[in-house]
C-alpha positions in Angstrom: 149.4 200.6 -74.0 148.9 204.0 -76.2 151.1 205.5 -77.1 151.3 208.9 -74.8 151.1 205.8 -72.3 154.0 204.5 -73.8 156.3 208.0 -74.3 155.6 208.8 -70.6 156.8 205.5 -69.3 159.9 206.2 -71.6 160.6 209.7 -70.1 159.7 208.2 -66.8 162.6 205.9 -67.3 164.9 208.3 -69.0 163.9 210.6 -66.0 165.0 208.0 -63.4 167.9 207.1 -65.1 169.8 210.5 -65.7 168.9 211.0 -61.9 170.3 208.2 -60.9 173.4 209.0 -62.7 173.6 212.6 -60.5 173.4 211.0 -57.2 176.2 208.5 -58.2 178.2 211.7 -59.5 177.4 213.7 -56.2 178.8 210.5 -54.0 181.3 210.0 -56.4 182.6 213.4 -55.9 182.0 214.1 -52.1 184.1 211.1 -52.3 186.8 212.7 -54.0 186.9 215.8 -51.5 187.0 213.4 -48.4 190.5 211.6 -49.5 191.5 215.0 -50.9 190.8 216.8 -46.6 192.0 213.5 -45.6 195.5 214.3 -47.6 195.3 217.5 -46.9 195.3 216.5 -43.2 198.0 214.0 -43.8 200.0 216.5 -45.0 199.8 218.9 -42.8 200.5 216.3 -39.8 203.2 214.6 -41.6 202.7 211.4 -41.5 200.4 209.1 -43.4 196.5 208.6 -42.2 198.2 204.7 -41.8 200.5 205.9 -39.2 197.6 208.7 -37.8 195.4 207.5 -34.8 191.8 209.0 -35.2 191.0 209.9 -31.0 187.5 209.8 -31.1 185.6 211.6 -28.2 182.8 209.5 -26.5 179.8 211.3 -24.2 179.4 209.2 -20.9 175.8 208.9 -20.5 174.4 209.0 -17.1 172.0 206.5 -16.4 168.2 207.6 -16.9 166.9 208.3 -13.5 162.8 206.4 -13.0 161.4 209.3 -10.2 158.4 206.9 -8.7 155.1 208.7 -7.8 151.6 207.3 -6.7 153.2 204.4 -7.9 154.0 205.2 -10.9 157.7 204.6 -12.1 158.5 206.8 -14.8 161.9 209.2 -16.2 161.3 212.8 -16.4 160.4 212.9 -20.1 157.9 210.3 -19.9 156.2 212.5 -16.7 156.2 215.5 -18.9 154.0 213.3 -21.7 151.5 212.0 -18.9 151.7 215.5 -17.6 151.5 217.0 -20.6 153.4 219.6 -20.4 157.5 219.8 -21.3 160.5 218.5 -20.1 161.6 221.7 -19.2 158.4 222.7 -17.4 159.1 220.0 -14.7 162.8 220.9 -14.5 161.8 224.5 -13.8 159.5 222.7 -10.9 161.5 221.0 -9.6 164.2 224.2 -8.7 160.9 226.3 -7.5 159.4 223.7 -5.4 162.5 221.3 -4.1 162.8 218.4 -6.0 160.8 216.8 -8.3 159.0 214.0 -6.5 157.0 217.6 -5.8 156.3 219.2 -9.5 155.3 216.1 -10.9 152.8 216.0 -7.6 151.7 219.6 -8.9 151.6 219.0 -12.5 149.2 215.2 -11.3 146.4 216.9 -9.7 143.1 215.6 -10.1 141.0 217.7 -12.2 137.5 215.7 -13.3 138.9 212.4 -12.1 141.6 212.9 -14.9 145.6 213.8 -14.7 147.7 215.9 -16.7 147.2 215.3 -20.0 144.0 213.4 -20.4 142.7 216.0 -18.0 144.4 218.9 -21.1 142.8 217.3 -23.5 139.5 217.7 -22.6 139.7 221.2 -21.0 138.5 223.9 -23.4 141.3 225.9 -24.5 140.8 229.8 -23.3 137.9 228.8 -20.3 138.5 229.9 -17.5 137.0 226.7 -16.0 136.0 227.5 -12.2 133.5 230.9 -13.1 130.2 230.2 -13.4 128.1 231.6 -16.1 127.1 235.1 -15.9 123.0 235.3 -16.2 121.6 237.8 -18.8 124.5 238.9 -20.5 124.8 237.0 -23.5 127.7 234.6 -21.8 125.3 232.1 -20.0 122.2 232.0 -22.3 121.2 232.6 -25.9 121.4 234.7 -28.4 118.6 236.6 -29.0 117.9 239.1 -32.6 115.2 241.6 -31.7 115.2 245.0 -33.6 113.3 247.1 -30.2 116.6 249.1 -28.9 115.5 251.2 -26.3 117.1 254.6 -24.3 116.5 255.6 -21.0 115.4 259.7 -20.7 117.3 260.0 -17.6 121.1 260.2 -19.0 123.6 260.8 -16.4 126.4 262.3 -19.6 124.6 265.7 -20.4 125.9 267.9 -23.2 
């Protein structure tokens, strides 16, 4: 090990030790602040901490609903992921179409033998797939470079 490498190693070890000490000081300070706030609360309530019963509010979780369509039973978020849309989109479709099954069916239309996310991945962004290619406008053919530009002599625009 060269002297430079040895010096870098010592610097690295010193830096790690300083970081560890700074973290420990920060955690000790946070704990001290918590103790102070806890004591201020106990003084405000007028009871020692041992007599206080902390009230924690627990939220009752709803059971996860599975919705079956085409023999497949998934949750809303799983259907959304499978269809390539957000869960809020499915909820909006449910509101507009009347049922979650209709919302899933709306998003699960076959596109080239594929459904949902797989079909969305294979579609080109920004191109409407049901328009046929135009002819002789450059959209359906190849670009041609020509320097010969001709103008009609009978111009409708007169000066």
